[in-house]
C-alpha positions in Angstrom: -17.1 59.8 -4.9 -15.4 56.5 -4.6 -13.2 56.2 -7.7 -13.2 52.3 -7.8 -17.0 51.9 -7.5 -18.2 55.3 -8.8 -20.4 55.4 -5.7 -21.4 58.8 -4.4 -20.1 59.1 -0.9 -21.9 62.2 0.3 -24.7 64.3 -1.0 -26.3 67.4 0.5 -29.4 69.4 -0.6 -31.2 72.5 0.4 -34.6 74.1 -0.2 -34.5 76.7 -3.0 -31.5 78.2 -4.8 -28.3 77.8 -2.8 -24.7 78.1 -3.9 -22.8 74.8 -3.7 -20.0 76.2 -1.5 -22.5 77.6 1.0 -24.2 74.2 1.1 -20.9 72.6 1.7 -20.1 74.9 4.6 -23.5 74.4 6.2 -23.9 70.7 5.8 -20.8 68.6 5.3 -17.9 71.0 5.8 -16.8 69.8 9.2 -17.9 66.2 8.7 -15.3 65.4 6.0 -12.2 63.9 7.6 -8.8 65.5 6.8 -7.5 62.3 5.2 -10.1 62.5 2.4 -9.0 64.5 -0.6 -11.5 67.1 -2.0 -11.3 68.2 -5.6 -13.6 71.1 -6.3 -14.2 73.4 -9.2 -13.3 77.1 -9.2 -16.6 78.1 -7.5 -15.1 76.6 -4.3 -12.3 79.2 -3.9 -11.6 79.4 -0.1 -12.2 75.7 0.6 -8.5 75.3 1.5 -9.3 77.4 4.7 -11.9 74.8 5.7 -10.3 71.6 4.5 -6.5 71.4 4.2 -6.5 68.4 1.9 -8.3 70.0 -1.0 -7.5 71.5 -4.3 -9.2 73.8 -6.8 -8.0 75.1 -10.2 -6.1 78.4 -10.1 -8.0 81.3 -11.5 -6.4 83.7 -14.0 -5.7 87.0 -12.3 -7.3 90.1 -13.7 -5.1 91.6 -16.4 -2.6 88.7 -16.0 -1.9 85.3 -17.2 -1.3 81.9 -15.6 2.2 80.4 -15.7 2.8 77.2 -17.6 3.1 75.3 -14.3 -0.2 76.7 -13.1 -1.9 75.7 -16.5 -0.4 72.2 -16.2 -1.7 71.9 -12.6 -5.2 73.0 -13.7 -5.1 70.3 -16.5 -4.1 67.6 -14.0 -7.0 68.6 -11.7 -9.4 68.7 -14.6 -8.4 65.2 -15.7 -9.1 63.8 -12.3 -12.4 65.8 -11.8 -13.9 64.5 -15.1 -15.3 61.5 -13.2 -17.2 63.7 -10.8 -18.5 65.8 -13.7 -19.7 62.7 -15.5 -21.7 61.7 -12.3 -23.2 65.2 -12.2 -24.3 64.8 -15.8 -26.0 61.5 -15.0 -27.9 63.2 -12.2 -29.0 65.9 -14.6 -30.1 63.3 -17.3 -32.5 61.8 -14.7 -33.9 65.3 -14.0 -33.2 65.0 -10.3 -31.9 68.5 -10.0 -33.8 70.1 -12.9 -37.4 69.6 -11.7 -39.2 69.9 -8.5 -38.7 66.9 -6.3 -42.2 65.7 -5.4 -41.4 62.9 -2.9 -40.5 63.0 0.7 -37.3 65.1 1.3 -35.7 62.3 3.4 -35.8 60.0 0.3 -34.0 62.5 -1.9 -30.5 61.4 -0.9 -31.4 57.8 -1.4 -32.7 58.5 -4.9 -29.6 60.4 -5.9 -27.3 57.6 -4.7 -29.5 55.0 -6.5 -29.1 56.8 -9.8 
């Protein structure tokens, strides 16, 4: 997403139920240039192996706790990611991802970007 214009730069879709990270790997993983910064949620653990300029929140280890520095870093990432989450919410309001898309598949990306 372009922060100045709130324009969605890239979208990907798949038929059926597909995890976001698998969809990223299959569709846009290699197409994103290294100078672009990727901020992903904790479901994208391992994205750093595919894209060096990316960051995800640190997960709490089992039976352990995060340090104060790790908590502060997670808050910083969350503050920056809130714009992306707001865009996701707008897409859900228009029911683009909730219902079956009944138009031509090649128009889906244009519809998402328009909304």
